[in-house]
N, C-alpha and C positions, 0 to 999 in steps of 0.2 A: 259457950262461950260468951264475954259480955264484948260490946264494941271494943274498949280500950282493950281489952287483951289483944282479940282481934285487928286494932290499926296497930299495934306493936307487934303485933309479929310479920304483916303487911311493911313497915317501916324497914323495919331490921332486913325482909329479904330485896326491900331496894335498896339499901345501903350498899350490902355485900351487892349487888348487878353494879353500882357507882363502882365500887373499888374494882371490879370486873371487866370495866373501860375503861380506869384509871392511866392517865399519862404515865409514863417510864420512867426513869431516869435517864438521860440522854448529855454526855457530857456536858458541851460550853453550853448546853443550854436547859442544863438542872435547877438555875434558882428560876426562873420563868414554871420551870416542871412543877417547882417546890409551891408555886406563890401561885400554883392551876387549881391542889392538890391542897391547900391549905386555903383556898379558897369553898371546894365542893365541898371536899370532906368535913365542913366547919361547921356540923347539924341541921338543924333545921326541918320543917313539917316534912316536906318531900310531898308536897299536894298535886307537882304537874308528874310525873311519872305514876303517882298512885291515879292521880286516876282516870291517867290513861290505862294504865293498867284495868282499871275497875272499867271504864269504856270496853276495853278488846274482849273482858270475860262475860260481859252481859250481852254482847252483839258473838257469843258463841267463841272468841278464840283461843288457841287453846298450847297450839305453838310456841316456844323461846323465841321469835322471830320478837316479838313487840321490847325487849329485852336490850339492843341499839337503840329503840328510839327515844326508851324509858332512863338513858341515859344519856340519852344527848337532849332532850329537854330543859334537864335537870341543871347541862351546861351549858344551855340556854338562858334559862333563871338567872342559872350562878352567876357568869358571866354579864347581866343586866344592871346586877344589887353590885359587883366591885365598881362596875362607874359609873353605878349609882351615887355611893358611895366618897365618891373623889372632889375636890377640895373643889374643886370644876364647874360637881353639880349641887351634891345637896352634902357636902361638907360631914360627913358624917366618920367618930370614932370606933363608936362600938359597933358591931352588927350581931346579931345572936352570945352576946355578954363578951366579946373578944375581939380583942383590935380587927380593925379594917384589916384591908388587907395591902392598900395603900399606904396605913398607919406603919404594919412592922417592914413590909421590900420595898418603900418610894415611892412615890407619883408615878414614876417611869416605870417600873417592873410591875405596877398593880391595871397599868394603861394594855399594857402586854397582855402580861397572865388573862384579863378580859377578852381582848381580840384572838390569843387563843386558843379558849373554852368556847368561840362563837367558829371560832374554821373546826377545833376539832368536835364540836357537836356535829357535823354534818358529815365527817370521816367515819365518828362512828355512827352512825346512823346506816351509811351505808354499809354498815356490816350484818347488816340484815340480807345484804343477798347472796350475805354464804352461807345461810341457811337453808337458803332452794332444794339441795341438792337432801333435804333429808323433808319436803315437802313434796305431797303427793299431786297438789297441781300448780307446775311452779310459773307456767305463766302467767295461773290468772292471779301468783303472789308475787311475783316479778310489777305487775303493770300496780295493784295494789300499794307496793313498798315504792312505785315510781311516784303516786297519785301522795302517797304521804310524805314525801319527805317535799312535794311542789307544798300544802297545808303547814308544815314545818320551815319552808323557806318562806312562806305570803305576811303568817302568820305571827309572823318574829322581825320585817323586814318594815322596810318605811309607810307601807298598806297594814302595820299592826301594830307592834307593842312600840315600834322607836320611833313613827307617825308621833305616836300619842306621849312620846318622851319630846318631842319638835317641840312638844305645843302646850306641854309642863311646861318646861324654859322656861318658851316664852309666857307666860300667863303668867311668870312670878314678878312680883312688884308690880301687874299693873293694876291702873282703876277698875275698884267692881264693874261701874261701866262696861269696861272689852271684857269682862270675863258674862257670856252670858251659858245659862244652863247650856243652849247645844253646845258648848263648846267644852263645858267640862264633863256633858257625856262625852262626849267623844275621846277626851283627856283615859276619863277610867276604862268607856271599852277600848281604845288600844293599850294605857298603855299596861291595863291591868289583863281585862275580860279577854283579851285576846292569845293569849299567853296559856289559859286557862281555855276556849274553845281548842285552842291549835292541841292541847292534850287529849281534849276529850275524843275529837274528830279522829285525829292521826289512830288511838284506836278504835276505834269504828269502822275507818278506815281498810285497816289491816284483821280485821275480823268478818269483815267484808261482809259490812250495813250494805244495807240500800241508798239511793239520792236523798230520798225522803227522809228517813231515819240517821242519818248522818247531817241534814236541814235540822230534825228536832233537835240533836246532842249541839247542833251549835246555839242553838235557844238559850237551852240551857248551864249554856258554856257562858253565855251569855249575860244571865241571872246569878247566874254564881262569882260571874267576874264581878259583876255592878258592887254585889251585895257584899263581896268581899273587899272591895274599896273603902265600901260608903263605913265596913266595921272597921275599918284601916286609919282610917278618920276621925273614927267615935275614940278608938283606941290613940291617939297621938294623940285627944285631948283629956280622958280622963283616966290611962293608964301612969305606968310609974316606967322608968328604969331598970329596975329588981323585977318586976313582970316581963316585961317588955322581953329585955337582952340589950336595950340600943335607948338615943336619947327619943324624949316624948318631945309633943311641946315642935314638932323644926318646922312643922308646915307653917307655922308661923311666926319663926326666926326665919326661916327663909322668902314671907313676904305672899306664900300661894290662897289661890282662896279653892277651898274642900265645898263639899256635898256641906260637912256642919256649916260652916261658917255663911253657905248661901241661903239653909231652909232651918236650921238650930236642930240643937242632940235629939230631942223628939221626935220630930219625923225622918231624919232619919233613922234613929231606928227602929220607925216605924216600918216604910220602907227597905233592912234590912229585911223583915221578918215577912214582907207582903213578895218580895224580888224571889228569896228562898224556900218559903214555900207553892207560889207556882213551878220554881225547877224542879222541884219536887212530883209534884203530882204530871209535867212532862217525863217526866223518868216514864212512871209509874202504864206508857201510854210502850215505852219501847220496850216491852219483854218480863218474863220475869226474872230471879236473880237479881233484882235491886236493889237490896232490901238493906246490905253494909254502902253504897252507893249514896242510895237518901239520909242514912245517917249521918256520911261525913261530909251529904251540905250544910245538913244542919250543926255537926261538931265543927266544920269551921268557919261559919258568916257570924257565927255566935260566940266567933274563942273570944277567951279576956290574955291572950298575946300575940 
């Protein structure tokens, strides 16, 4: 089986997981639920739940206790995109080739849909506790679920993704002397890498990885996240609407300093290669069965859309 064939099978599996945990109609709340599902089931790479699943399997996880967390992290990622696209943020009309949530449901309902997805993510992750009655060592597994919930919340919050969003907004239209490399790396680490670290760490924790290996997989997530964001900056300059399914050139439109504008296109591309190579090398020390995960990292950071 080729990498692409295996990738398609796994993405289809994740789509099934999302359908299983997606919110169902609820009378007067139907509009916001429809907006949630429009956003959640709108396609995409499903990178974060896929990384979580692969990390879980890498460290020996076998039960389906991982599935509520896989759905939860995609809900968190989706809520962040819904809010990112709002006129008060990046003001984008298209996402993945479709109208963005606020363009279809209105700004107010899009805000509610994003809020609801964040809350529902934790409702969903908590369903992992329902799996304990079929797990042999329930006490150990309950502790792992608790630890995983802490990572899920922390890496998504003010010391993670939201903190990065804050720094990103404040960097818009700032003079070049105000945007240091330290600040730019803070934005990339927190806005993008934190959720990728989140996925890998939760998968490792639920599988029972030791603290040293969890720290190593966190570093892998940092490299992958930083490379992923730099590649995103590259594509915002070099790609097209048809390839990306959304507007390109938005960084320049919003007056954002990016890794490309700071270091140039050639260095940005070289750093993507170096970061991803280091991430793959770190994976080699974390046990067998990392071939697909290694290929996935190379595929993601060298994507063209």
